[in-house]
N, C-alpha and C positions, 0 to 999 in steps of 0.2 A: 266646831261648826256649825251654821242655821239648821243644819240636818242633826247635829247632836243634842241640838238644843227642844228639836220640835220633837223628836223622840221619850228626849228625859221629861217634858211636862207631864202633871198631871198625877205623874210616883211619888209618893209618901218616902219618906228618910229609906236611905240604903237600895235606891231602885223597886223598893217593895209596892206594889199598887194595891190600893183603899180597894176594902170588900165591897162597898156600891159600886168604887167605878167598875171593878172586875167580874162583879155581875151589870152592867149595865150590858158592857160593851158584851159579855156571853149572851143573856138576850139577841141580841141590834144584829152578832157574826147569827146567831140563830133563826131570828128571824129571815134573813137576806137570804139562808142556804134554806130555810119553806117556802121563800119567790124560789127559787133555783128547782125545788120540788114543780111545784105545775108549770117551773116551761114547758121541763120532762115534759112532762100529761099529754102538756096539749097539741108539742113538738107528737106524741105518741100517737094523741087519737087523730091529728092532723097527717099523719104517718106519710111526714118528709125527710125521714128516719128511716134508715134499716136497722130489722126488728134487729142484727148486733152493737148499733152506735146506742141506741137508746141504750138496750141493756148495760152498756159501757155504765154509760150514762145514769143513767140511775144508780145503779149499782154504787158506783163513782158520792155519789150524792148523797142517799141515806148511810155512811162511810160517815162520812164528812157532819149524814147528823146526827147522825150517834153520839159521835165524840162530842158535840157539840150542847144533845139534849143534856151529856152530860155532866160537861163541866157546867153548865147553866145552873144542875141542883147543885155541882158541889160549890159552889161559888156564894149561889144564894143560901148553903148554907153557913159560907163562917163566912156570911155578912149577919146572916141571923146569932152564934153564937160571941158575939161582939155584942151581948145585952139584950135583943129583940128575940126572944123563943118566942116560936111562935108567933113572928110579923109572918108579913102578909106584899111579898114582892110585886107590885102591879105590873098589869098589863100596856104596853107605851102607850097602845090602841086605846083597849078599850075602859083600865081604871082596874080588868078580875084579877083573883092571883093569877101568879102566871104560871104558877108550878100544874096549878087543874087544867089553867089551859091544855097546858102539855098534853093533860093523862086522851085527853079528843083530837086534837087541831090535826091531826096523820089522822082521824081514820077511813075518812075520805077513799085512801087509795084501795080496800077494798071492795071497793062496787065500783074502780075507777078500770082502764082499760091499765093499765100498768098491771095489775093480780091477773093479767094472764105468763106476763115476765116471772114475777117473785109475788108467793103468798100472805096477803098479806093480816094479819086479826081483822075482825068484826068490831073486836070488845080495845080496849087502853090500852095499846103498844109501842108509845115512844120511844122504847131502846130498840126497833125495830126483833125483838128477840124471834117470835116467830116467823120470819125468812128464815132465819138460820137454821132452821129445820127440815126438817127434811120429810114432813109429812105429810100428812096423807092431806086436801085440800077437807075444806067442809063446805056443806050447799048451799051453791051462793043463795042469799037475799033478797035480791033484786031476778024480778024472774026475767028483764028481759037480757038479763044477762046469760045466760046457755045457746043464748039465741047469737046475741054479738058473737062471743064467742066462736060457736061455730059460723056465723060468715066469715072470721080475721082466719078460722082453721083454711078456711076455704081458696082462702085469696090465699094466702102461707104453699098452702102445697101446689095452689095452679101456678107460682112465682116458681115450684123445688126446691125452699130455703128446710134447710133435715138438722139445721141448729135453732129449735125455736122452742124445745123442752123449755119449760119454765129454772127459773135458775135460783139458785140457795146465796142467802149472802150472807159470808168468811164475821165469823164472830166471837175473836182471838177470847182465850183462858181471864186471860188479864182484863179487860176489857166487860167479859162478867161478870166478873169478879168486883167490877165500879159498879155493876150494876145492880148486883142486891147488895152491897153496904147496904 
């Protein structure tokens, strides 16, 4: 029927998605996930959801974004392997090299209030490996961060919540192998 025709449109022979299409789709999905992450940050900053709800939504968003980021790298590599070694996949908004953009487009997390929930690296960490380790946090680079964290701790302790400790983002070995590849 019409649904089957719609789903098969844009595919090459035998249902294989052409590499350029796969890369375009993976970048679009990742960009949508980045927008979701911004919304989670805004919700947390506005304190319109409970800490456990924000933590759950943040972890879900980051796990999804990690897989989408791996998909972007792999689909662009596949596109490049078709005789385009070293070719640049452009960011749909700025035209800059999308893979280079990925290195830095989540760096803001380290200085955001979401850093109270998970420890983010202030360096490039597009696959969120640092929040998956239980290492001790480094000193914040924003001088207001300790003050803001103390204020939030005081608010939370007044509320009696005890599950406010930092979470650790799960990282499966199979994904770690893909990240290192």
